[in-house]
C-alpha positions as CSV (number, residue, x, y, z in Angstrom):
1,F,175.0,69.8,87.2
2,K,176.7,66.6,88.8
3,Q,174.8,63.4,89.6
4,K,174.9,62.2,93.1
5,T,173.9,58.8,94.5
6,A,173.5,58.8,98.5
7,Y,174.3,55.5,99.7
8,E,172.4,54.7,103.3
9,I,173.1,51.9,105.5
10,G,170.9,51.4,108.6
11,V,172.0,49.2,111.4
12,R,171.2,48.5,114.8
13,L,173.8,49.3,117.7
14,V,175.2,47.6,120.5
15,G,178.2,50.4,121.3
16,S,177.3,54.1,121.9
17,E,177.0,56.4,119.1
18,M,180.3,58.5,120.4
19,C,182.1,55.2,119.9
20,I,180.7,54.6,116.4
21,R,181.1,58.7,115.1
22,D,184.9,58.8,116.3
23,R,185.8,55.3,114.5
24,F,183.8,56.3,111.2
25,R,186.0,59.9,112.0
26,E,189.0,58.1,112.9
27,S,189.5,55.2,110.6
28,V,187.0,55.1,107.7
29,L,186.5,59.3,106.8
30,P,190.1,59.6,105.6
31,L,189.4,56.6,103.1
32,L,186.1,57.4,101.6
33,A,187.9,60.6,101.2
34,E,190.2,58.9,99.0
35,Q,187.8,56.7,97.2
36,S,186.5,57.9,93.5
37,G,183.4,60.1,93.2
38,F,183.2,60.6,96.5
39,I,181.5,64.0,97.7
40,K,180.5,63.8,101.5
41,F,178.6,61.6,104.3
42,Y,176.3,62.0,107.2
43,L,176.3,59.7,110.3
44,L,172.4,60.3,111.7
45,A,171.8,59.1,114.7
46,D,168.4,58.0,116.5
47,P,170.0,57.2,120.3
48,A,166.1,56.8,121.5
49,N,166.3,53.4,119.6
50,H,169.6,52.5,119.2
51,E,170.1,53.0,115.4
52,I,172.3,54.8,113.3
53,V,172.2,55.6,109.3
54,V,175.5,56.8,107.1
55,E,174.4,58.4,103.8
56,N,177.3,59.0,101.5
57,F,177.0,61.0,98.8
58,W,178.9,59.6,95.2
59,E,179.4,61.0,91.2
60,A,177.9,58.1,89.8
61,I,176.5,54.7,90.8
62,A,179.9,52.7,89.3
63,D,181.4,54.2,92.1
64,I,179.9,52.9,94.8
65,E,179.6,49.3,92.7
66,A,183.3,50.1,93.3
67,L,183.5,49.7,96.9
68,Q,181.8,46.6,96.8
69,L,183.6,44.7,94.1
70,S,187.5,45.8,95.5
71,G,185.8,44.4,99.0
72,F,186.2,48.5,100.3
73,Y,182.7,48.0,101.9
74,S,182.8,44.9,103.7
75,A,186.9,46.2,105.2
76,Q,185.0,49.1,106.5
77,V,182.2,46.7,107.7
78,D,184.2,45.0,109.7
79,K,185.7,47.5,112.1
80,F,182.4,47.6,113.9
81,V,182.3,44.0,114.7
82,G,181.0,44.1,118.2
83,I,179.6,47.4,117.5
84,F,176.7,46.5,115.1
85,A,173.9,44.8,116.6
86,S,173.3,43.3,113.3
87,S,174.1,43.4,109.7
88,P,173.9,47.1,108.2
89,E,171.0,47.1,105.2
90,R,172.2,48.6,102.6
91,A,169.6,51.3,100.0
92,V,171.2,52.9,97.2
93,Y,169.3,56.0,95.7
94,E,169.4,58.3,92.8
95,L,169.1,62.2,94.8
96,A,165.7,63.2,92.8
97,S,166.3,66.9,93.7
98,E,168.3,69.2,96.3
99,F,167.2,72.5,97.8
100,Q,169.3,74.9,99.9
101,L,168.3,78.5,101.4
């Protein structure tokens, strides 16, 4: 059993979801994949309310903290200046249970 930690960013958008999706795929995802403890991420969109949620899954909370301390997180957020209508809101959750069919 591996501890999985979800890292969620919620933000209101100025740019389109497609533009954000492309920038994540081309510019952020390759760098995320190189980070210690990275498992996967989801980019969820609510087009009607112009919002997205990014969920990242990591092996341990220490992996997420390392992103903050190294400046990695800030550098990735800076790539979306002008697209995000506001600064992202961050929250960290521990995965309580996981179900698969």
